[in-house]
Biopython code that builds the backbone (N, CA, C, O; Angstrom):
import numpy as np
from Bio.PDB.StructureBuilder import StructureBuilder

atoms = [
    (1, "MET", "N", (-182.858, 116.016, 62.649)),
    (1, "MET", "CA", (-184.431, 115.913, 63.231)),
    (1, "MET", "C", (-184.835, 116.953, 62.497)),
    (1, "MET", "O", (-184.416, 118.110, 62.452)),
    (2, "TYR", "N", (-186.286, 116.036, 61.536)),
    (2, "TYR", "CA", (-187.060, 116.682, 60.209)),
    (2, "TYR", "C", (-187.767, 117.296, 61.798)),
    (2, "TYR", "O", (-187.265, 116.724, 62.766)),
    (3, "LYS", "N", (-188.818, 118.338, 62.146)),
    (3, "LYS", "CA", (-189.869, 119.124, 62.414)),
    (3, "LYS", "C", (-191.236, 119.277, 61.777)),
    (3, "LYS", "O", (-191.649, 120.229, 61.114)),
    (4, "LEU", "N", (-192.011, 117.878, 62.188)),
    (4, "LEU", "CA", (-193.372, 117.861, 61.148)),
    (4, "LEU", "C", (-194.337, 118.469, 62.295)),
    (4, "LEU", "O", (-194.606, 118.129, 63.448)),
    (5, "ASP", "N", (-194.830, 119.783, 61.241)),
    (5, "ASP", "CA", (-196.021, 120.310, 61.516)),
    (5, "ASP", "C", (-197.435, 119.853, 61.210)),
    (5, "ASP", "O", (-197.486, 118.949, 60.376)),
    (6, "GLU", "N", (-198.969, 120.411, 61.854)),
    (6, "GLU", "CA", (-199.211, 120.000, 61.482)),
    (6, "GLU", "C", (-200.059, 119.631, 60.033)),
    (6, "GLU", "O", (-200.823, 118.686, 59.838)),
    (7, "ILE", "N", (-199.658, 120.689, 59.120)),
    (7, "ILE", "CA", (-199.522, 120.232, 57.695)),
    (7, "ILE", "C", (-198.875, 118.934, 57.263)),
    (7, "ILE", "O", (-199.341, 118.033, 56.565)),
    (8, "ASP", "N", (-197.657, 119.053, 57.859)),
    (8, "ASP", "CA", (-197.209, 117.773, 57.312)),
    (8, "ASP", "C", (-197.616, 116.453, 57.868)),
    (8, "ASP", "O", (-197.366, 115.372, 57.334)),
    (9, "ILE", "N", (-198.178, 116.604, 58.838)),
    (9, "ILE", "CA", (-198.773, 115.101, 59.312)),
    (9, "ILE", "C", (-200.284, 114.673, 58.517)),
    (9, "ILE", "O", (-200.829, 113.578, 58.374)),
    (10, "LYS", "N", (-200.770, 116.390, 57.980)),
    (10, "LYS", "CA", (-201.857, 115.781, 57.758)),
    (10, "LYS", "C", (-201.528, 114.962, 56.132)),
    (10, "LYS", "O", (-202.188, 113.942, 55.934)),
    (11, "ILE", "N", (-200.771, 115.298, 55.279)),
    (11, "ILE", "CA", (-200.380, 115.231, 53.808)),
    (11, "ILE", "C", (-199.612, 113.552, 54.341)),
    (11, "ILE", "O", (-199.836, 112.506, 53.731)),
    (12, "LEU", "N", (-198.768, 113.652, 55.502)),
    (12, "LEU", "CA", (-198.588, 111.896, 55.798)),
    (12, "LEU", "C", (-199.788, 110.749, 56.196)),
    (12, "LEU", "O", (-199.758, 109.526, 56.064)),
    (13, "GLN", "N", (-200.725, 111.533, 56.671)),
    (13, "GLN", "CA", (-202.029, 110.934, 57.160)),
    (13, "GLN", "C", (-202.506, 110.124, 55.778)),
    (13, "GLN", "O", (-202.668, 108.909, 55.884)),
    (14, "VAL", "N", (-202.721, 110.721, 54.564)),
    (14, "VAL", "CA", (-203.475, 110.909, 53.547)),
    (14, "VAL", "C", (-202.710, 109.715, 52.689)),
    (14, "VAL", "O", (-203.006, 108.568, 52.354)),
    (15, "LEU", "N", (-201.487, 110.651, 52.498)),
    (15, "LEU", "CA", (-200.179, 109.490, 51.639)),
    (15, "LEU", "C", (-200.436, 108.190, 52.109)),
    (15, "LEU", "O", (-200.734, 107.352, 51.258)),
    (16, "GLN", "N", (-200.358, 107.703, 53.794)),
    (16, "GLN", "CA", (-200.391, 106.602, 53.818)),
    (16, "GLN", "C", (-201.602, 105.793, 53.635)),
    (16, "GLN", "O", (-201.731, 104.572, 53.717)),
    (17, "THR", "N", (-202.391, 106.628, 53.395)),
    (17, "THR", "CA", (-203.825, 106.074, 52.918)),
    (17, "THR", "C", (-203.815, 105.415, 51.134)),
    (17, "THR", "O", (-204.282, 104.374, 50.672)),
    (18, "ASP", "N", (-202.967, 106.710, 50.394)),
    (18, "ASP", "CA", (-203.211, 106.522, 49.028)),
    (18, "ASP", "C", (-201.895, 107.258, 48.698)),
    (18, "ASP", "O", (-202.013, 108.478, 48.588)),
    (19, "PHE", "N", (-200.608, 106.716, 48.510)),
    (19, "PHE", "CA", (-199.651, 107.443, 47.941)),
    (19, "PHE", "C", (-199.817, 107.436, 46.091)),
    (19, "PHE", "O", (-198.894, 107.489, 45.279)),
    (20, "ARG", "N", (-201.275, 107.355, 45.817)),
    (20, "ARG", "CA", (-201.195, 107.475, 44.224)),
    (20, "ARG", "C", (-201.926, 108.794, 43.985)),
    (20, "ARG", "O", (-202.123, 109.388, 42.925)),
    (21, "LEU", "N", (-202.277, 109.104, 45.231)),
    (21, "LEU", "CA", (-203.942, 110.310, 44.965)),
    (21, "LEU", "C", (-203.038, 111.408, 44.165)),
    (21, "LEU", "O", (-202.045, 111.794, 44.783)),
    (22, "PRO", "N", (-203.259, 111.960, 42.863)),
    (22, "PRO", "CA", (-203.152, 112.986, 42.708)),
    (22, "PRO", "C", (-202.532, 113.796, 43.734)),
    (22, "PRO", "O", (-202.643, 113.678, 44.954)),
    (23, "LEU", "N", (-201.654, 114.902, 42.855)),
    (23, "LEU", "CA", (-201.093, 115.897, 44.096)),
    (23, "LEU", "C", (-202.372, 117.136, 44.053)),
    (23, "LEU", "O", (-202.671, 117.763, 45.069)),
    (24, "THR", "N", (-202.924, 117.321, 42.965)),
    (24, "THR", "CA", (-204.370, 118.187, 42.665)),
    (24, "THR", "C", (-205.574, 118.037, 43.616)),
    (24, "THR", "O", (-206.103, 118.988, 44.191)),
    (25, "GLN", "N", (-206.085, 116.308, 43.763)),
    (25, "GLN", "CA", (-206.466, 116.324, 44.382)),
    (25, "GLN", "C", (-206.152, 116.232, 46.160)),
    (25, "GLN", "O", (-207.066, 116.679, 46.854)),
    (26, "LEU", "N", (-205.127, 115.773, 46.774)),
    (26, "LEU", "CA", (-204.439, 116.074, 47.549)),
    (26, "LEU", "C", (-204.845, 117.463, 48.466)),
    (26, "LEU", "O", (-205.367, 117.677, 49.560)),
    (27, "SER", "N", (-204.315, 118.226, 47.406)),
    (27, "SER", "CA", (-204.432, 119.500, 48.021)),
    (27, "SER", "C", (-205.681, 120.161, 47.986)),
    (27, "SER", "O", (-205.933, 121.219, 48.564)),
    (28, "GLU", "N", (-206.697, 119.290, 47.066)),
    (28, "GLU", "CA", (-207.898, 119.760, 47.315)),
    (28, "GLU", "C", (-208.548, 119.497, 48.670)),
    (28, "GLU", "O", (-209.232, 120.287, 49.319)),
    (29, "GLN", "N", (-208.138, 117.974, 49.046)),
    (29, "GLN", "CA", (-209.026, 117.354, 50.199)),
    (29, "GLN", "C", (-208.210, 117.988, 51.571)),
    (29, "GLN", "O", (-208.666, 117.589, 52.643)),
    (30, "LEU", "N", (-207.367, 118.675, 51.625)),
    (30, "LEU", "CA", (-206.763, 119.025, 52.278)),
    (30, "LEU", "C", (-206.964, 120.443, 52.732)),
    (30, "LEU", "O", (-206.881, 120.829, 53.898)),
    (31, "GLY", "N", (-207.283, 121.289, 51.507)),
    (31, "GLY", "CA", (-207.729, 122.360, 51.275)),
    (31, "GLY", "C", (-205.999, 123.192, 51.226)),
    (31, "GLY", "O", (-205.935, 124.373, 51.567)),
    (32, "ILE", "N", (-205.227, 122.746, 50.960)),
    (32, "ILE", "CA", (-203.813, 123.898, 51.178)),
    (32, "ILE", "C", (-204.065, 123.681, 49.549)),
    (32, "ILE", "O", (-204.966, 123.191, 48.869)),
    (33, "PRO", "N", (-202.545, 124.429, 49.244)),
    (33, "PRO", "CA", (-202.222, 125.155, 47.382)),
    (33, "PRO", "C", (-201.899, 123.624, 47.400)),
    (33, "PRO", "O", (-201.791, 122.760, 48.271)),
    (34, "HIS", "N", (-201.789, 123.690, 45.952)),
    (34, "HIS", "CA", (-201.045, 122.792, 45.875)),
    (34, "HIS", "C", (-199.615, 122.579, 45.663)),
    (34, "HIS", "O", (-198.963, 121.576, 45.956)),
    (35, "GLY", "N", (-199.077, 124.047, 44.916)),
    (35, "GLY", "CA", (-197.382, 123.954, 45.360)),
    (35, "GLY", "C", (-196.776, 123.675, 46.492)),
    (35, "GLY", "O", (-195.608, 123.301, 46.593)),
    (36, "THR", "N", (-197.667, 123.875, 47.515)),
    (36, "THR", "CA", (-197.221, 124.077, 49.105)),
    (36, "THR", "C", (-197.437, 122.447, 49.257)),
    (36, "THR", "O", (-196.472, 121.858, 49.744)),
    (37, "VAL", "N", (-198.012, 122.044, 49.078)),
    (37, "VAL", "CA", (-198.218, 120.197, 48.795)),
    (37, "VAL", "C", (-196.807, 119.754, 48.220)),
    (37, "VAL", "O", (-195.905, 119.206, 48.853)),
    (38, "ARG", "N", (-196.816, 120.062, 47.073)),
    (38, "ARG", "CA", (-195.599, 119.533, 46.038)),
    (38, "ARG", "C", (-194.670, 119.892, 47.211)),
    (38, "ARG", "O", (-194.552, 119.026, 48.078)),
    (39, "ASP", "N", (-193.692, 121.560, 47.431)),
    (39, "ASP", "CA", (-193.014, 121.261, 47.994)),
    (39, "ASP", "C", (-192.523, 120.803, 49.485)),
    (39, "ASP", "O", (-191.331, 120.720, 49.779)),
    (40, "ARG", "N", (-193.575, 120.522, 50.373)),
    (40, "ARG", "CA", (-193.560, 119.965, 51.408)),
    (40, "ARG", "C", (-193.541, 118.334, 51.329)),
    (40, "ARG", "O", (-192.553, 117.903, 51.923)),
    (41, "ILE", "N", (-194.246, 117.442, 50.838)),
    (41, "ILE", "CA", (-193.268, 116.245, 50.016)),
    (41, "ILE", "C", (-192.175, 115.898, 49.430)),
    (41, "ILE", "O", (-191.537, 114.846, 49.482)),
    (42, "ARG", "N", (-191.968, 117.072, 48.745)),
    (42, "ARG", "CA", (-190.374, 116.905, 48.322)),
    (42, "ARG", "C", (-188.875, 116.963, 49.219)),
    (42, "ARG", "O", (-187.792, 116.384, 49.140)),
    (43, "LYS", "N", (-189.646, 118.283, 50.339)),
    (43, "LYS", "CA", (-188.790, 118.582, 51.234)),
    (43, "LYS", "C", (-188.507, 116.928, 52.515)),
    (43, "LYS", "O", (-187.484, 116.304, 52.800)),
    (44, "MET", "N", (-189.924, 116.773, 52.948)),
    (44, "MET", "CA", (-189.719, 115.241, 53.258)),
    (44, "MET", "C", (-189.303, 114.211, 52.481)),
    (44, "MET", "O", (-188.896, 113.165, 52.986)),
    (45, "GLU", "N", (-189.348, 114.354, 51.529)),
    (45, "GLU", "CA", (-188.472, 113.184, 50.470)),
    (45, "GLU", "C", (-186.940, 113.153, 50.996)),
    (45, "GLU", "O", (-186.305, 112.166, 51.367)),
    (46, "ASP", "N", (-186.459, 114.701, 50.914)),
    (46, "ASP", "CA", (-185.109, 115.086, 50.969)),
    (46, "ASP", "C", (-184.824, 114.835, 52.129)),
    (46, "ASP", "O", (-183.602, 114.954, 52.033)),
    (47, "ALA", "N", (-185.000, 114.579, 53.160)),
    (47, "ALA", "CA", (-185.042, 115.068, 54.734)),
    (47, "ALA", "C", (-184.506, 113.294, 55.301)),
    (47, "ALA", "O", (-183.738, 113.006, 56.219)),
    (48, "GLY", "N", (-185.541, 112.020, 53.989)),
    (48, "GLY", "CA", (-185.557, 111.126, 54.896)),
    (48, "GLY", "C", (-186.826, 110.881, 55.721)),
    (48, "GLY", "O", (-187.004, 109.732, 56.123)),
    (49, "VAL", "N", (-187.438, 111.520, 55.925)),
    (49, "VAL", "CA", (-189.325, 111.517, 56.253)),
    (49, "VAL", "C", (-189.795, 110.482, 55.387)),
    (49, "VAL", "O", (-190.075, 109.557, 56.150)),
    (50, "ILE", "N", (-190.058, 110.096, 54.112)),
    (50, "ILE", "CA", (-190.424, 109.765, 53.355)),
    (50, "ILE", "C", (-189.322, 108.710, 52.639)),
    (50, "ILE", "O", (-188.601, 109.365, 51.886)),
    (51, "GLU", "N", (-189.176, 108.122, 52.638)),
    (51, "GLU", "CA", (-187.906, 106.940, 52.196)),
    (51, "GLU", "C", (-188.544, 106.507, 50.796)),
    (51, "GLU", "O", (-187.995, 107.003, 49.812)),
    (52, "ARG", "N", (-189.533, 105.724, 50.584)),
    (52, "ARG", "CA", (-190.701, 105.311, 49.703)),
    (52, "ARG", "C", (-191.561, 104.911, 49.872)),
    (52, "ARG", "O", (-192.106, 104.431, 50.867)),
    (53, "TYR", "N", (-191.864, 105.080, 48.720)),
    (53, "TYR", "CA", (-193.526, 104.395, 48.058)),
    (53, "TYR", "C", (-193.731, 103.295, 47.399)),
    (53, "TYR", "O", (-193.649, 103.173, 46.177)),
    (54, "ALA", "N", (-194.135, 102.055, 48.557)),
    (54, "ALA", "CA", (-194.649, 101.003, 47.865)),
    (54, "ALA", "C", (-196.067, 100.226, 47.852)),
    (54, "ALA", "O", (-197.146, 100.440, 48.406)),
    (55, "THR", "N", (-195.772, 99.614, 47.312)),
    (55, "THR", "CA", (-197.354, 98.494, 46.812)),
    (55, "THR", "C", (-197.476, 97.030, 47.595)),
    (55, "THR", "O", (-196.546, 96.234, 47.465)),
    (56, "ILE", "N", (-198.287, 96.787, 48.168)),
    (56, "ILE", "CA", (-198.552, 95.457, 48.428)),
    (56, "ILE", "C", (-199.343, 94.754, 48.291)),
    (56, "ILE", "O", (-200.520, 94.981, 48.571)),
    (57, "ILE", "N", (-198.894, 93.697, 47.817)),
    (57, "ILE", "CA", (-199.490, 92.689, 46.417)),
    (57, "ILE", "C", (-200.302, 91.726, 48.315)),
    (57, "ILE", "O", (-199.715, 91.708, 49.397)),
    (58, "ASN", "N", (-201.733, 91.095, 47.997)),
    (58, "ASN", "CA", (-201.856, 90.241, 49.011)),
    (58, "ASN", "C", (-202.087, 88.876, 48.131)),
    (58, "ASN", "O", (-202.895, 88.801, 47.205)),
    (59, "PRO", "N", (-201.160, 87.708, 48.621)),
    (59, "PRO", "CA", (-201.062, 86.879, 47.841)),
    (59, "PRO", "C", (-201.978, 86.038, 47.640)),
    (59, "PRO", "O", (-201.918, 85.204, 46.736)),
    (60, "ALA", "N", (-203.058, 86.159, 48.553)),
    (60, "ALA", "CA", (-204.266, 85.165, 48.890)),
    (60, "ALA", "C", (-205.268, 85.558, 47.285)),
    (60, "ALA", "O", (-205.657, 84.790, 46.406)),
    (61, "GLU", "N", (-205.374, 86.565, 47.382)),
    (61, "GLU", "CA", (-205.953, 87.413, 46.093)),
    (61, "GLU", "C", (-205.464, 86.814, 44.551)),
    (61, "GLU", "O", (-206.136, 86.822, 43.519)),
    (62, "LEU", "N", (-204.365, 86.404, 44.706)),
    (62, "LEU", "CA", (-203.870, 85.977, 43.244)),
    (62, "LEU", "C", (-203.434, 84.431, 43.363)),
    (62, "LEU", "O", (-202.668, 83.813, 42.624)),
    (63, "GLY", "N", (-204.297, 83.870, 44.761)),
    (63, "GLY", "CA", (-204.676, 82.280, 44.331)),
    (63, "GLY", "C", (-203.138, 81.645, 44.814)),
    (63, "GLY", "O", (-202.887, 80.609, 44.199)),
    (64, "PHE", "N", (-202.225, 81.995, 45.642)),
    (64, "PHE", "CA", (-200.988, 81.817, 45.867)),
    (64, "PHE", "C", (-200.716, 80.763, 47.463)),
    (64, "PHE", "O", (-199.807, 79.975, 47.724)),
    (65, "LEU", "N", (-202.257, 81.296, 48.503)),
    (65, "LEU", "CA", (-202.357, 80.250, 49.718)),
    (65, "LEU", "C", (-204.155, 79.840, 49.806)),
    (65, "LEU", "O", (-204.567, 79.047, 50.653)),
]
sb = StructureBuilder()
sb.init_structure("model")
sb.init_model(0)
sb.init_chain("A")
sb.init_seg("    ")
for serial, (resi, resn, name, xyz) in enumerate(atoms, 1):
    if name == "N":
        sb.init_residue(resn, " ", resi, " ")
    sb.init_atom(name, np.array(xyz, "f"), 0.0, 1.0, " ", f" {name:<3s}", serial, name[0])
structure = sb.get_structure()
Protein backbone atom coordinates (compact mmCIF):
# COMPACT_ATOMS: atom_id res chain seq x y z
CA MET A 1 0.00 0.00 0.00
CA TYR A 2 1.36 3.41 -1.02
CA LYS A 3 1.36 5.99 1.75
CA LEU A 4 0.25 9.42 0.54
CA ASP A 5 1.56 12.45 2.33
CA GLU A 6 0.29 16.03 2.17
CA ILE A 7 2.36 16.89 -0.92
CA ASP A 8 1.14 13.80 -2.82
CA ILE A 9 -2.46 14.70 -2.00
CA LYS A 10 -1.98 18.26 -3.25
CA ILE A 11 -0.45 17.00 -6.49
CA LEU A 12 -3.33 14.56 -7.02
CA GLN A 13 -5.93 17.24 -6.35
CA VAL A 14 -4.47 19.47 -9.05
CA LEU A 15 -4.05 16.59 -11.51
CA GLN A 16 -7.70 15.61 -11.06
CA THR A 17 -8.67 19.12 -12.13
CA ASP A 18 -6.22 19.44 -15.04
CA PHE A 19 -3.91 16.53 -15.83
CA ARG A 20 -2.48 18.43 -18.83
CA LEU A 21 -1.07 21.22 -16.65
CA PRO A 22 2.69 21.48 -17.35
CA LEU A 23 4.86 20.35 -14.45
CA THR A 24 6.44 23.79 -14.23
CA GLN A 25 3.03 25.40 -13.65
CA LEU A 26 2.00 22.66 -11.23
CA SER A 27 5.18 23.14 -9.20
CA GLU A 28 4.72 26.93 -9.18
CA GLN A 29 1.07 26.59 -8.13
CA LEU A 30 1.98 24.31 -5.23
CA GLY A 31 5.26 26.02 -4.32
CA ILE A 32 7.16 22.76 -4.72
CA PRO A 33 10.32 22.29 -6.83
CA HIS A 34 9.76 20.95 -10.35
CA GLY A 35 11.99 17.91 -9.77
CA THR A 36 10.07 16.98 -6.63
CA VAL A 37 6.73 17.12 -8.45
CA ARG A 38 8.10 15.08 -11.37
CA ASP A 39 9.60 12.42 -9.09
CA ARG A 40 6.49 12.12 -6.93
CA ILE A 41 4.20 11.74 -9.95
CA ARG A 42 6.51 9.08 -11.38
CA LYS A 43 6.53 7.20 -8.06
CA MET A 44 2.73 7.30 -7.85
CA GLU A 45 2.50 6.06 -11.46
CA ASP A 46 4.95 3.22 -10.75
CA ALA A 47 3.06 2.27 -7.57
CA GLY A 48 -0.27 2.19 -9.41
CA VAL A 49 -1.75 5.11 -7.49
CA ILE A 50 -2.08 6.92 -10.82
CA GLU A 51 -3.28 4.35 -13.35
CA ARG A 52 -3.91 6.54 -16.38
CA TYR A 53 -4.85 9.96 -17.62
CA ALA A 54 -8.13 10.35 -19.47
CA THR A 55 -10.18 12.77 -21.51
CA ILE A 56 -13.94 12.78 -20.94
CA ILE A 57 -15.92 13.73 -24.02
CA ASN A 58 -19.31 15.41 -23.70
CA PRO A 59 -21.51 13.87 -26.43
CA ALA A 60 -24.14 16.63 -26.10
CA GLU A 61 -21.56 19.26 -27.05
CA LEU A 62 -20.88 17.28 -30.20
CA GLY A 63 -24.56 17.12 -31.10
CA PHE A 64 -25.06 13.43 -30.32
CA LEU A 65 -27.83 13.87 -27.75
